[in-house]
Backbone of each chain as ProteinMPNN parsed JSONL, in Angstrom:
{"seq_chain_A": "XXXXXXXXXXXXXXXXXXXXXXXXXXXXXXXXXXXXXXXXXXXXXXXXXXXXXXXXXXXXXXXXXXXX", "coords_chain_A": {"N_chain_A": [[21.083, -5.7, -2.984], [23.13, -2.861, -2.221], [25.889, -4.446, -4.152], [28.819, -6.915, -3.585], [31.596, -4.778, -3.435], [31.032, -3.604, -1.767], [28.597, -4.497, -0.149], [29.472, -6.524, 2.293], [28.872, -9.493, 2.502], [27.286, -9.783, 0.128], [25.004, -11.037, -3.205], [25.894, -11.195, -5.534], [27.918, -9.063, -7.917], [29.351, -5.713, -7.555], [29.489, -4.472, -9.51], [28.585, -5.896, -11.05], [25.943, -4.273, -11.837], [26.335, -1.327, -11.66], [25.984, 1.289, -13.233], [24.042, 0.867, -14.929], [20.515, 0.647, -14.849], [18.342, -0.538, -12.637], [15.288, -3.104, -12.389], [13.301, -3.595, -10.419], [11.049, -6.731, -9.929], [7.18, -6.495, -9.006], [4.506, -8.016, -7.633], [2.769, -7.047, -8.934], [3.543, -6.488, -11.232], [2.731, -8.685, -12.548], [0.617, -9.14, -14.77], [-0.479, -10.745, -16.437], [-2.13, -13.669, -17.864], [-0.536, -17.102, -18.615], [-1.048, -19.997, -19.818], [-2.101, -21.109, -17.114], [0.281, -19.32, -15.325], [0.794, -16.452, -13.775], [2.001, -14.061, -15.447], [4.379, -11.541, -17.214], [4.602, -9.816, -20.21], [7.185, -9.091, -21.043], [9.093, -7.404, -23.0], [7.219, -6.186, -24.312], [6.307, -7.277, -26.631], [5.272, -9.742, -27.221], [7.813, -11.388, -27.264], [8.885, -12.236, -24.948], [8.321, -13.534, -21.855], [7.764, -12.862, -18.69], [7.293, -15.813, -15.979], [5.805, -16.248, -13.002], [6.63, -18.539, -11.12], [6.422, -20.126, -8.399], [7.335, -21.735, -5.151], [9.553, -23.718, -4.816], [12.375, -25.83, -3.911], [15.71, -24.846, -1.681], [16.55, -22.151, -3.204], [16.185, -19.731, -5.262], [15.503, -17.104, -3.928], [15.313, -14.597, -4.46], [14.77, -12.443, -7.434], [16.586, -10.232, -9.481], [16.188, -8.087, -12.562], [18.359, -7.282, -14.452], [18.964, -3.827, -17.23], [20.124, -2.331, -19.708]], "CA_chain_A": [[21.366, -4.471, -3.169], [24.026, -3.368, -3.473], [26.283, -5.528, -4.276], [29.959, -6.807, -3.282], [32.021, -5.146, -2.144], [29.755, -2.463, -0.589], [28.205, -5.527, 0.905], [30.404, -8.339, 2.192], [28.098, -10.732, 2.184], [25.757, -9.753, -1.262], [25.429, -12.736, -3.559], [26.23, -10.771, -6.409], [28.877, -8.131, -7.744], [28.232, -4.373, -7.349], [30.155, -4.294, -10.779], [27.474, -6.313, -12.405], [24.292, -3.616, -12.473], [26.998, -0.865, -12.004], [25.935, 1.889, -14.254], [22.372, 0.332, -14.856], [19.015, 0.673, -14.287], [17.695, -2.11, -12.033], [14.238, -3.172, -12.218], [12.534, -4.721, -9.063], [9.671, -6.796, -10.386], [6.309, -6.823, -8.278], [3.747, -9.225, -8.226], [1.664, -6.182, -9.129], [3.457, -6.333, -12.775], [2.503, -10.152, -13.684], [-0.864, -8.924, -15.715], [-1.212, -11.77, -17.638], [-2.055, -15.601, -17.383], [-0.195, -17.729, -19.834], [-1.527, -21.617, -18.971], [-1.673, -20.649, -15.524], [0.881, -18.986, -15.129], [1.02, -15.585, -14.035], [3.405, -13.247, -16.161], [4.929, -10.152, -17.559], [5.164, -9.807, -21.996], [8.245, -8.212, -20.919], [9.271, -6.257, -23.862], [5.831, -5.742, -24.595], [6.131, -7.506, -28.321], [5.247, -11.266, -27.2], [8.727, -12.054, -27.195], [9.703, -12.895, -23.579], [7.376, -13.922, -20.767], [8.583, -14.198, -17.107], [6.542, -16.088, -15.175], [5.863, -16.473, -11.748], [6.454, -20.204, -10.615], [6.632, -20.38, -7.289], [7.068, -23.124, -5.096], [10.75, -24.582, -4.971], [13.557, -25.896, -2.378], [15.921, -23.57, -1.118], [17.864, -21.868, -4.456], [15.9, -18.75, -5.181], [14.525, -16.079, -3.158], [14.715, -13.053, -5.353], [15.212, -12.164, -8.439], [16.292, -8.891, -10.205], [16.476, -7.96, -13.647], [19.456, -5.567, -15.023], [19.342, -3.691, -18.353], [21.139, -1.592, -19.952]], "C_chain_A": [[22.247, -3.25, -1.851], [24.839, -4.193, -3.07], [27.727, -5.599, -3.395], [30.48, -5.69, -3.721], [31.58, -4.105, -1.007], [29.269, -3.46, 0.156], [28.448, -6.686, 0.931], [29.841, -8.96, 1.97], [27.046, -10.698, 1.197], [26.416, -11.119, -2.344], [25.988, -12.414, -4.855], [27.329, -9.559, -6.626], [28.385, -6.295, -8.094], [28.393, -3.816, -8.659], [29.37, -4.847, -11.942], [26.58, -5.2, -12.703], [25.321, -2.127, -12.295], [26.871, 0.183, -13.059], [24.575, 1.566, -15.365], [21.094, 0.492, -14.719], [18.34, -0.84, -14.03], [16.412, -1.845, -11.596], [13.566, -3.725, -11.431], [10.975, -5.547, -10.029], [8.436, -6.936, -9.248], [5.318, -7.819, -8.757], [2.519, -8.507, -8.901], [1.828, -6.095, -11.041], [2.884, -7.404, -13.711], [0.95, -9.893, -14.134], [-1.322, -9.799, -15.944], [-1.346, -13.314, -17.225], [-1.81, -16.144, -18.299], [-0.176, -19.16, -19.036], [-0.744, -21.574, -17.553], [-0.644, -19.999, -14.85], [0.92, -17.375, -14.688], [2.916, -14.925, -14.538], [2.965, -12.065, -16.754], [5.386, -10.134, -19.092], [6.299, -8.373, -21.22], [8.92, -7.103, -21.53], [7.748, -5.909, -24.142], [4.924, -6.569, -26.281], [5.529, -9.336, -28.027], [6.399, -12.01, -27.309], [9.638, -13.133, -25.95], [8.541, -13.361, -22.818], [7.8, -14.228, -19.375], [7.172, -14.598, -16.417], [6.369, -16.365, -14.043], [5.412, -18.045, -11.417], [6.569, -20.348, -9.206], [6.561, -21.525, -6.122], [8.308, -24.103, -5.373], [11.632, -24.415, -4.037], [14.421, -24.911, -3.088], [16.422, -22.661, -2.249], [17.228, -20.503, -4.227], [15.255, -17.847, -4.107], [13.771, -15.085, -3.667], [15.291, -12.929, -6.735], [15.228, -10.824, -9.404], [16.902, -9.271, -11.749], [16.873, -7.021, -14.217], [19.386, -5.848, -16.451], [19.725, -2.888, -18.693], [20.4, -0.04, -20.018]], "O_chain_A": [[21.775, -3.007, -0.741], [24.795, -4.723, -1.96], [27.976, -4.682, -2.612], [29.804, -5.304, -4.674], [31.793, -3.967, 0.198], [29.532, -3.327, 1.351], [28.087, -7.634, 0.233], [30.099, -9.394, 0.848], [26.042, -11.404, 1.291], [27.453, -11.781, -2.384], [26.608, -13.329, -5.397], [27.695, -9.01, -5.587], [27.399, -5.849, -8.681], [27.694, -2.881, -9.049], [29.358, -4.569, -13.141], [26.358, -5.064, -13.907], [24.902, -1.463, -13.243], [27.713, 0.044, -13.946], [24.369, 2.116, -16.447], [21.029, 0.013, -13.587], [17.999, -1.782, -14.745], [16.094, -0.939, -10.825], [13.045, -4.712, -11.949], [10.101, -4.912, -10.619], [8.833, -7.689, -8.358], [5.246, -8.332, -9.873], [1.521, -9.089, -9.326], [0.966, -5.836, -11.881], [2.621, -7.351, -14.912], [0.122, -10.673, -13.663], [-2.531, -9.965, -15.783], [-0.695, -13.923, -16.377], [-2.63, -15.991, -19.204], [0.446, -19.432, -18.009], [0.375, -21.805, -17.097], [-0.677, -20.13, -13.627], [1.206, -16.819, -15.748], [4.099, -15.121, -14.26], [1.831, -11.6, -16.869], [6.563, -10.438, -19.285], [6.108, -7.174, -21.014], [9.287, -6.089, -20.936], [7.596, -4.702, -23.957], [3.798, -6.52, -26.776], [5.49, -10.028, -29.045], [6.27, -13.227, -27.449], [10.431, -14.074, -25.953], [7.605, -13.591, -23.584], [8.104, -15.326, -18.909], [6.184, -13.868, -16.337], [7.236, -17.224, -13.881], [4.3, -18.572, -11.443], [7.276, -21.355, -9.158], [5.596, -22.282, -6.232], [8.16, -25.129, -6.037], [11.836, -23.383, -3.397], [14.321, -24.355, -4.182], [17.314, -22.178, -1.552], [17.53, -19.945, -3.173], [14.297, -18.322, -3.497], [12.6, -14.71, -3.608], [16.39, -13.427, -6.977], [14.228, -10.392, -9.976], [17.656, -10.176, -12.107], [16.212, -6.037, -14.548], [19.526, -6.921, -17.037], [19.859, -2.145, -17.72], [21.083, 0.959, -20.241]]}, "seq_chain_B": "XXXXXXXXXXXXXXXXXXXXXXXXXXXXXXXXXXXXXXXXXXXXXXXXXXXXXXXXXXXXXXXXXXXXXXXXXXXXXXXXXXXXXXXXXXXXXXXXXXXXXXXXXXXXXXXXXXXXXXXXXXXXXXXXXXXXXXXXXXXXXXXXXXXXXXXXXXXXX", "coords_chain_B": {"N_chain_B": [[16.068, -5.506, -0.713], [12.735, -6.555, -2.563], [9.377, -4.819, -2.624], [6.93, -6.411, -2.422], [7.902, -9.118, -2.262], [9.368, -11.666, -4.447], [8.729, -15.477, -5.14], [9.714, -17.566, -6.827], [10.412, -17.452, -10.215], [9.829, -18.343, -13.356], [11.072, -18.649, -17.227], [9.589, -17.54, -20.536], [10.37, -18.048, -23.469], [10.295, -16.811, -26.956], [10.915, -18.489, -29.532], [10.56, -18.62, -32.374], [7.967, -17.196, -35.493], [4.622, -17.584, -36.445], [5.448, -20.435, -38.077], [4.577, -20.697, -34.387], [6.799, -20.794, -31.972], [8.579, -21.864, -28.887], [10.827, -21.564, -26.015], [10.949, -23.076, -23.244], [11.821, -21.759, -20.007], [12.607, -23.521, -17.376], [14.007, -23.378, -15.414], [14.36, -23.441, -11.507], [12.05, -25.296, -11.359], [12.186, -27.516, -12.208], [14.188, -31.108, -11.82], [15.258, -32.817, -12.96], [14.268, -34.982, -15.795], [12.2, -36.645, -14.979], [10.713, -35.868, -12.984], [8.459, -34.531, -14.319], [7.53, -36.109, -16.227], [6.323, -39.646, -17.256], [3.067, -38.013, -18.101], [-0.387, -37.037, -17.999], [-0.804, -36.263, -20.787], [0.907, -36.702, -21.79], [1.771, -39.648, -22.156], [4.318, -42.488, -20.94], [5.678, -44.205, -23.869], [5.454, -46.917, -25.839], [7.311, -48.229, -26.622], [10.938, -46.931, -25.405], [13.595, -45.354, -27.226], [16.804, -44.894, -26.561], [19.808, -44.036, -26.537], [21.341, -46.311, -24.671], [19.869, -47.11, -23.034], [18.396, -49.893, -21.91], [16.599, -53.256, -22.663], [17.923, -52.407, -25.644], [15.461, -50.844, -28.601], [13.783, -50.451, -25.461], [11.03, -51.782, -24.093], [7.372, -50.259, -22.797], [6.142, -51.658, -20.706], [8.8, -53.218, -19.476], [10.066, -50.754, -18.284], [8.23, -49.353, -16.607], [8.106, -51.064, -14.771], [10.147, -50.233, -12.993], [8.43, -47.754, -12.472], [7.873, -46.252, -9.74], [4.368, -45.541, -9.068], [4.305, -47.6, -10.832], [2.921, -46.469, -13.444], [1.727, -45.152, -16.252], [0.881, -42.53, -17.125], [1.831, -41.169, -14.462], [4.226, -39.106, -13.499], [7.556, -40.513, -12.766], [9.496, -39.184, -10.676], [8.648, -37.802, -7.733], [8.708, -34.629, -5.796], [11.095, -33.515, -3.688], [9.813, -33.4, -0.624], [11.502, -31.27, 0.766], [10.839, -28.524, 2.093], [8.226, -28.595, 3.513], [5.664, -26.872, 3.369], [6.183, -25.243, 0.691], [5.771, -27.567, -0.805], [3.322, -27.545, -2.075], [2.687, -25.765, -4.011], [4.617, -26.024, -5.455], [4.619, -28.341, -6.059], [1.878, -27.718, -7.604], [2.842, -25.766, -9.604], [4.385, -27.812, -11.225], [2.599, -28.962, -12.504], [1.32, -27.08, -14.063], [3.654, -26.825, -15.799], [3.666, -29.141, -17.293], [1.658, -29.289, -18.51], [3.083, -27.586, -20.575], [5.033, -29.013, -21.468], [4.007, -31.037, -23.024], [2.919, -29.662, -25.452], [3.71, -29.305, -28.64], [4.697, -27.083, -29.84], [6.127, -26.117, -27.811], [9.309, -26.0, -26.069], [10.776, -27.487, -23.356], [13.047, -26.438, -21.074], [15.238, -26.673, -17.999], [16.983, -26.614, -15.248], [19.844, -27.892, -14.496], [19.804, -29.884, -16.275], [21.435, -33.182, -17.691], [21.039, -34.043, -19.386], [19.979, -33.324, -21.982], [22.557, -32.44, -23.359], [23.853, -33.507, -25.257], [22.044, -33.142, -27.208], [21.243, -30.588, -28.122], [22.481, -27.641, -29.586], [24.866, -25.562, -28.271], [25.225, -21.474, -27.375], [27.805, -19.87, -29.176], [25.858, -20.912, -31.168], [22.162, -20.37, -32.49], [19.369, -20.672, -31.14], [16.703, -20.929, -32.728], [15.855, -22.792, -33.931], [15.432, -24.952, -33.31], [13.088, -27.017, -33.333], [12.72, -27.997, -35.748], [15.211, -28.919, -35.911], [14.74, -31.097, -34.037], [15.406, -30.528, -31.412], [14.233, -30.482, -28.793], [12.463, -33.795, -29.461], [14.941, -35.352, -29.178], [16.297, -35.749, -26.703], [14.279, -36.149, -24.617], [12.868, -38.356, -23.43], [15.399, -39.285, -22.095], [16.433, -39.001, -19.595], [15.442, -41.779, -18.648], [17.316, -43.445, -18.615], [19.009, -42.857, -17.207], [17.271, -43.706, -14.766], [17.034, -46.41, -15.161], [19.468, -47.276, -14.599], [20.019, -46.15, -12.051], [17.964, -47.603, -10.792], [18.761, -50.311, -11.071], [21.004, -50.408, -9.945], [20.178, -50.646, -7.233], [19.156, -53.331, -7.281], [21.384, -54.627, -7.093], [22.744, -54.24, -5.271]], "CA_chain_B": [[14.552, -6.732, -0.748], [11.733, -5.905, -3.165], [8.356, -4.609, -1.55], [6.336, -8.122, -2.963], [8.986, -10.581, -2.424], [8.651, -12.9, -5.581], [9.832, -16.299, -5.658], [10.708, -18.627, -8.14], [10.845, -17.305, -11.857], [10.428, -19.09, -15.182], [10.375, -17.972, -18.55], [8.765, -18.677, -22.167], [10.992, -17.091, -25.15], [9.462, -16.657, -28.146], [11.402, -18.727, -31.094], [9.595, -17.832, -34.157], [6.662, -16.779, -35.551], [4.192, -18.484, -38.048], [4.669, -21.096, -36.47], [4.688, -20.279, -33.287], [7.609, -22.028, -31.241], [8.796, -21.396, -27.639], [11.357, -22.335, -25.236], [10.131, -22.857, -21.386], [12.435, -21.657, -19.418], [11.596, -23.687, -16.173], [14.854, -23.165, -14.122], [14.652, -24.778, -10.527], [11.1, -25.479, -10.742], [12.164, -28.853, -12.575], [15.598, -30.934, -11.731], [15.372, -33.797, -13.48], [13.216, -34.941, -16.47], [11.291, -37.99, -14.26], [9.529, -34.708, -12.654], [7.24, -33.826, -15.338], [7.008, -36.915, -17.334], [4.843, -39.186, -18.509], [2.084, -37.043, -17.42], [-1.938, -37.748, -18.719], [-0.978, -35.385, -21.38], [2.373, -37.123, -22.423], [2.216, -40.904, -21.653], [5.064, -43.108, -21.593], [5.283, -44.588, -25.109], [5.031, -48.425, -26.075], [8.315, -48.503, -26.224], [11.705, -45.975, -25.951], [14.971, -45.849, -27.505], [17.596, -43.736, -26.249], [21.201, -44.384, -26.422], [22.196, -46.259, -23.307], [19.032, -47.598, -22.424], [18.448, -51.511, -21.747], [17.35, -53.487, -23.652], [17.041, -50.916, -26.802], [14.7, -50.269, -27.547], [13.042, -50.949, -24.117], [9.264, -51.607, -23.678], [7.143, -49.88, -21.619], [6.117, -53.007, -19.646], [9.933, -53.111, -18.633], [10.461, -48.853, -17.507], [6.846, -49.336, -15.731], [8.446, -52.113, -13.14], [10.712, -49.051, -12.092], [8.004, -46.817, -11.459], [7.321, -46.468, -8.259], [3.49, -46.209, -9.123], [3.893, -48.364, -11.923], [1.889, -45.427, -14.162], [2.311, -44.615, -18.108], [0.821, -41.324, -17.196], [2.45, -40.295, -13.832], [5.34, -38.703, -13.449], [8.22, -41.245, -12.269], [9.856, -38.814, -9.674], [8.412, -36.783, -7.15], [9.177, -33.658, -5.271], [11.311, -33.67, -2.038], [9.436, -32.394, 0.519], [12.544, -30.362, 1.988], [10.26, -27.24, 2.307], [6.664, -29.101, 2.914], [5.122, -25.399, 3.027], [6.314, -25.227, -0.697], [5.496, -28.202, -1.906], [1.874, -28.048, -2.828], [2.837, -24.664, -4.716], [5.697, -26.635, -6.1], [3.551, -29.248, -7.384], [0.787, -27.295, -8.738], [3.567, -25.512, -11.273], [4.81, -28.926, -12.273], [1.295, -29.634, -13.075], [1.351, -26.493, -15.373], [4.408, -26.941, -16.699], [3.785, -30.486, -18.08], [1.545, -28.8, -19.736], [3.488, -26.511, -21.844], [5.82, -30.161, -22.314], [2.849, -31.848, -23.932], [2.91, -28.561, -26.167], [4.773, -29.322, -29.593], [5.473, -25.879, -29.768], [7.241, -25.778, -26.586], [10.686, -27.201, -25.49], [11.016, -27.386, -21.979], [14.204, -27.032, -20.665], [15.178, -26.625, -16.566], [18.506, -26.264, -14.904], [21.04, -29.323, -14.066], [19.121, -31.206, -17.108], [22.515, -33.211, -18.465], [20.232, -35.466, -21.059], [19.718, -32.604, -23.301], [23.698, -31.926, -23.234], [23.899, -33.865, -26.665], [20.863, -33.139, -27.859], [21.064, -29.452, -28.348], [23.225, -26.75, -29.781], [25.029, -24.54, -27.69], [26.013, -20.611, -27.772], [27.179, -18.657, -30.116], [24.469, -21.44, -32.07], [21.373, -19.739, -31.607], [18.042, -22.086, -30.574], [15.33, -21.033, -33.106], [15.469, -23.733, -35.197], [15.226, -25.991, -32.102], [11.87, -27.678, -33.612], [13.021, -28.616, -36.896], [16.542, -30.074, -35.596], [14.53, -31.77, -32.978], [16.454, -30.991, -30.099], [12.801, -31.55, -27.809], [12.307, -35.178, -29.111], [16.042, -36.163, -28.834], [16.587, -35.735, -24.648], [12.864, -35.974, -24.397], [12.723, -39.707, -22.451], [16.939, -39.838, -21.794], [15.991, -39.206, -18.063], [14.904, -42.799, -18.454], [18.338, -44.208, -19.26], [19.758, -42.443, -15.876], [16.867, -43.946, -14.143], [17.699, -47.162, -14.962], [20.895, -47.244, -13.877], [20.072, -45.906, -10.343], [17.604, -48.801, -10.136], [19.769, -51.601, -11.538], [22.649, -50.034, -8.386], [19.746, -50.586, -6.096], [18.479, -54.218, -6.791], [22.562, -55.445, -6.787], [23.119, -53.435, -3.805]], "C_chain_B": [[13.187, -5.739, -1.522], [10.482, -5.81, -2.205], [7.942, -6.417, -1.805], [7.634, -8.523, -3.146], [8.289, -11.447, -3.263], [9.293, -14.226, -4.823], [10.036, -16.748, -6.647], [10.163, -17.521, -9.385], [10.792, -18.163, -13.2], [9.98, -17.979, -16.611], [9.938, -18.523, -19.771], [9.313, -17.774, -22.953], [10.614, -17.294, -26.056], [10.869, -17.527, -28.968], [11.281, -18.936, -32.338], [8.241, -18.085, -33.707], [5.944, -17.361, -36.478], [5.086, -19.402, -38.383], [5.05, -20.454, -35.577], [5.839, -21.394, -32.634], [8.448, -21.311, -30.056], [10.041, -21.862, -26.971], [10.962, -21.725, -23.502], [11.282, -22.775, -20.848], [12.106, -21.947, -17.391], [12.517, -23.608, -15.122], [14.697, -24.16, -13.137], [13.089, -25.089, -10.491], [10.859, -27.244, -11.341], [13.642, -29.446, -12.747], [15.766, -32.034, -12.845], [13.903, -34.146, -14.471], [11.651, -36.084, -15.748], [10.188, -37.564, -13.5], [8.301, -34.338, -12.959], [6.588, -34.84, -16.283], [7.538, -38.891, -16.506], [4.353, -38.606, -17.213], [0.582, -37.622, -18.58], [-1.262, -37.397, -20.373], [0.023, -36.25, -22.666], [2.776, -38.334, -21.544], [3.107, -41.427, -22.462], [4.692, -44.101, -22.817], [5.298, -46.1, -25.24], [6.389, -48.858, -26.224], [9.582, -47.291, -26.761], [13.075, -46.444, -26.179], [15.951, -45.01, -27.779], [18.844, -44.516, -26.158], [21.314, -44.651, -24.657], [21.056, -47.102, -22.644], [18.942, -49.367, -22.777], [17.222, -52.204, -22.044], [17.339, -52.241, -25.132], [16.537, -51.277, -28.468], [13.818, -51.159, -26.413], [11.367, -50.353, -24.173], [8.431, -50.944, -22.487], [7.167, -50.553, -20.194], [7.266, -52.769, -18.61], [10.011, -51.724, -17.528], [9.155, -48.958, -16.409], [7.513, -50.263, -14.268], [9.553, -50.956, -12.751], [9.589, -47.996, -11.996], [7.667, -46.803, -10.724], [5.554, -46.325, -7.87], [2.822, -46.787, -10.27], [2.776, -47.664, -13.073], [2.777, -44.901, -15.452], [1.626, -43.309, -17.821], [1.134, -40.455, -15.923], [3.565, -39.801, -13.95], [6.381, -39.949, -12.771], [8.818, -40.496, -10.662], [9.12, -37.948, -8.984], [9.121, -35.981, -6.3], [10.124, -34.118, -4.266], [10.822, -32.754, -1.445], [10.085, -31.703, 1.416], [11.441, -29.142, 2.995], [8.757, -27.533, 2.274], [5.891, -28.032, 2.762], [5.492, -24.703, 1.567], [5.858, -26.149, -1.285], [4.088, -28.335, -2.234], [1.848, -26.908, -4.004], [3.805, -25.249, -5.956], [5.278, -27.637, -7.0], [2.513, -28.667, -8.07], [1.789, -26.743, -10.096], [4.346, -26.542, -11.744], [3.852, -29.274, -12.882], [1.773, -28.665, -14.696], [2.535, -26.519, -16.063], [4.659, -28.2, -17.806], [2.742, -30.278, -19.161], [1.513, -28.055, -21.879], [4.56, -28.035, -22.591], [4.879, -30.865, -22.843], [2.753, -31.024, -24.907], [3.558, -28.879, -27.221], [5.334, -27.99, -30.537], [6.186, -25.706, -28.963], [8.424, -26.869, -26.443], [10.861, -26.432, -24.327], [12.24, -27.62, -21.455], [14.5, -26.535, -19.074], [16.761, -26.92, -16.228], [19.098, -27.603, -14.454], [20.818, -30.614, -14.949], [20.322, -31.839, -17.629], [22.013, -33.907, -19.827], [20.143, -34.706, -22.032], [21.645, -31.885, -24.114], [23.753, -32.064, -25.226], [22.823, -33.688, -27.835], [20.527, -31.691, -28.242], [22.293, -28.471, -29.036], [23.928, -25.703, -28.738], [25.626, -22.821, -27.791], [27.184, -20.595, -28.284], [25.869, -19.362, -31.032], [23.363, -20.361, -31.688], [20.256, -21.419, -31.787], [17.034, -22.226, -31.273], [14.967, -21.821, -33.791], [15.204, -25.413, -33.934], [13.762, -27.394, -32.561], [12.449, -28.496, -34.643], [14.547, -29.701, -36.739], [16.232, -30.626, -34.586], [14.956, -32.326, -32.128], [15.439, -31.65, -29.071], [12.92, -33.222, -28.132], [13.736, -36.233, -28.842], [16.567, -36.053, -27.368], [15.573, -35.916, -23.66], [12.841, -37.426, -22.985], [14.554, -39.971, -21.801], [16.847, -39.703, -20.132], [16.058, -40.873, -17.724], [15.923, -43.745, -17.891], [19.213, -44.366, -17.489], [19.047, -43.635, -14.783], [17.208, -45.612, -13.723], [18.531, -47.951, -14.364], [20.95, -47.294, -12.684], [19.441, -47.338, -10.17], [17.837, -50.242, -10.448], [20.624, -51.932, -10.183], [21.612, -50.852, -7.391], [19.344, -52.449, -5.757], [19.865, -54.824, -7.026], [22.943, -54.767, -5.263], [22.441, -55.141, -2.48]], "O_chain_B": [[12.791, -4.624, -1.181], [10.417, -6.497, -1.186], [8.594, -7.384, -1.409], [8.341, -8.257, -4.118], [7.157, -11.909, -3.12], [10.22, -14.097, -4.023], [10.698, -16.116, -7.471], [9.299, -16.734, -9.001], [11.754, -18.515, -13.882], [9.15, -17.108, -16.871], [9.904, -19.724, -20.039], [8.748, -16.696, -23.139], [10.484, -18.516, -26.132], [11.933, -16.917, -28.86], [12.031, -19.448, -33.169], [7.625, -18.572, -32.76], [6.57, -17.732, -37.471], [5.719, -18.968, -39.345], [5.884, -19.571, -35.778], [5.745, -22.612, -32.788], [8.964, -20.218, -30.294], [10.413, -22.877, -27.559], [10.802, -20.655, -22.915], [12.019, -23.726, -21.11], [11.681, -21.191, -16.517], [12.106, -23.725, -13.968], [14.783, -25.364, -13.378], [12.734, -25.159, -9.314], [9.908, -27.992, -11.113], [14.432, -28.841, -13.472], [16.675, -31.819, -13.647], [12.773, -33.779, -14.152], [10.469, -36.112, -16.092], [9.15, -38.179, -13.255], [7.36, -33.958, -12.262], [5.557, -34.679, -16.935], [8.436, -39.26, -15.75], [4.738, -38.587, -16.044], [0.604, -38.344, -19.576], [-1.251, -38.349, -21.153], [-0.103, -36.355, -23.886], [3.606, -38.351, -20.635], [3.217, -41.342, -23.685], [3.628, -44.719, -22.828], [4.976, -46.492, -24.118], [6.595, -50.026, -25.894], [9.558, -46.769, -27.875], [13.647, -47.417, -25.686], [16.112, -44.437, -28.857], [18.821, -45.652, -25.683], [21.357, -43.838, -23.734], [21.376, -47.794, -21.677], [19.399, -49.902, -23.788], [16.367, -51.525, -21.476], [16.526, -51.323, -25.244], [17.213, -51.872, -29.307], [13.333, -52.28, -26.563], [10.791, -49.267, -24.244], [8.802, -51.091, -21.322], [7.747, -50.309, -19.136], [7.135, -52.362, -17.456], [10.009, -51.751, -16.297], [9.372, -48.511, -15.283], [7.336, -50.037, -13.071], [9.655, -51.116, -11.535], [9.953, -47.125, -11.204], [6.703, -47.567, -10.677], [5.159, -46.761, -6.789], [1.664, -46.726, -10.683], [1.858, -48.36, -13.506], [3.919, -44.465, -15.597], [1.998, -42.652, -18.794], [0.879, -39.252, -15.97], [4.072, -40.307, -14.951], [5.663, -40.518, -11.947], [8.636, -41.114, -9.612], [8.79, -37.024, -9.728], [10.201, -36.436, -5.926], [9.938, -35.288, -3.933], [11.118, -31.562, -1.527], [9.673, -31.44, 2.546], [11.366, -29.021, 4.218], [8.016, -27.038, 1.425], [5.192, -28.188, 1.76], [5.038, -23.577, 1.365], [5.415, -25.889, -2.404], [3.743, -29.41, -2.723], [1.045, -27.076, -4.922], [3.701, -24.943, -7.144], [5.46, -27.792, -8.207], [2.229, -29.124, -9.178], [1.634, -27.114, -11.259], [5.059, -26.278, -12.713], [4.039, -29.947, -13.896], [2.229, -29.045, -15.775], [2.375, -26.131, -17.221], [5.446, -28.277, -18.749], [2.746, -30.771, -20.289], [0.969, -27.987, -22.981], [4.802, -28.162, -23.791], [5.533, -31.766, -23.367], [2.306, -31.735, -25.807], [4.704, -28.752, -26.789], [6.074, -27.935, -31.519], [7.155, -25.014, -29.274], [8.452, -28.086, -26.628], [11.034, -25.219, -24.202], [12.643, -28.774, -21.311], [13.642, -25.678, -18.864], [17.552, -27.426, -17.024], [18.26, -28.346, -13.943], [21.222, -31.763, -14.773], [20.74, -30.981, -18.407], [22.538, -34.166, -20.91], [20.208, -35.248, -23.136], [21.801, -31.127, -25.072], [23.713, -31.203, -26.105], [22.849, -34.036, -29.015], [19.407, -31.566, -28.738], [23.353, -29.012, -28.721], [23.105, -24.844, -28.421], [26.696, -22.82, -28.4], [27.874, -21.493, -27.802], [25.006, -18.644, -31.536], [23.546, -19.574, -30.758], [20.364, -22.55, -32.261], [16.266, -23.161, -31.048], [13.868, -21.777, -34.345], [14.852, -26.581, -34.1], [13.687, -28.498, -32.021], [12.667, -29.684, -34.406], [14.818, -30.786, -37.253], [17.189, -30.873, -33.853], [15.082, -33.505, -31.797], [15.528, -32.778, -28.586], [13.387, -33.953, -27.258], [13.724, -37.405, -28.468], [17.675, -36.579, -27.267], [15.673, -35.896, -22.433], [12.801, -37.206, -21.774], [14.761, -40.924, -21.05], [17.383, -40.63, -19.525], [16.627, -41.265, -16.705], [15.703, -44.593, -17.027], [19.716, -45.306, -16.874], [19.758, -44.36, -14.088], [17.504, -46.059, -12.614], [18.378, -49.018, -13.771], [21.627, -48.109, -12.058], [20.069, -48.214, -9.576], [17.122, -51.172, -10.074], [20.87, -52.98, -9.586], [22.139, -51.735, -6.715], [19.238, -52.93, -4.629], [19.617, -56.005, -7.27], [23.535, -55.337, -4.348], [22.515, -55.039, -1.255]]}, "name": "protein", "num_of_chains": 2, "seq": "XXXXXXXXXXXXXXXXXXXXXXXXXXXXXXXXXXXXXXXXXXXXXXXXXXXXXXXXXXXXXXXXXXXXXXXXXXXXXXXXXXXXXXXXXXXXXXXXXXXXXXXXXXXXXXXXXXXXXXXXXXXXXXXXXXXXXXXXXXXXXXXXXXXXXXXXXXXXXXXXXXXXXXXXXXXXXXXXXXXXXXXXXXXXXXXXXXXXXXXXXXXXXXXXXXXXXXXXXXXXXXXXX"}
């Protein structure tokens, strides 16, 4: 944060998040356990859970959720 | 950068209530079906009937010949230990995903899985009816077709 072109080598475009509230997840937010995964009930209604799934080769190191 | 930098995330999306169904988005935790299948909970069936498999249907005895461990309850493929410090965590994540994979309420999908391309419908179609449309069943053992081709290529070379 912020994105390109403000940060020349950013991996996302600033226009993707412009005008939106960006919520960063912390390990503290994962207050449920589902099938052994630490989880967040994202909408609070059981419709969508985000799971902490560690251990993966090079790809993702940081994930942000963007919402209106 | 967030304060507690998280690693990799998966998601579990509800596709129906009463009965409950979900799609498990395994993202980069899995790349090929052979990394999670078969498992203790979902052993290799006695025969696999998929387009492209040889012979069709293919008896499990023949498929077990190309299994590195010749096991009907362990995945065909292990993880690439390119980041050894993460390997243990990655393997634990795989074990947890196997439990979801064995649950008939849950359809597990993951990145780069071309085996489901002909088994599912795409946006703007909706995915809520995946179970009645048998999307999970349709692509489930399809990775074996690719493995078979790779194995026969190796034996020819």
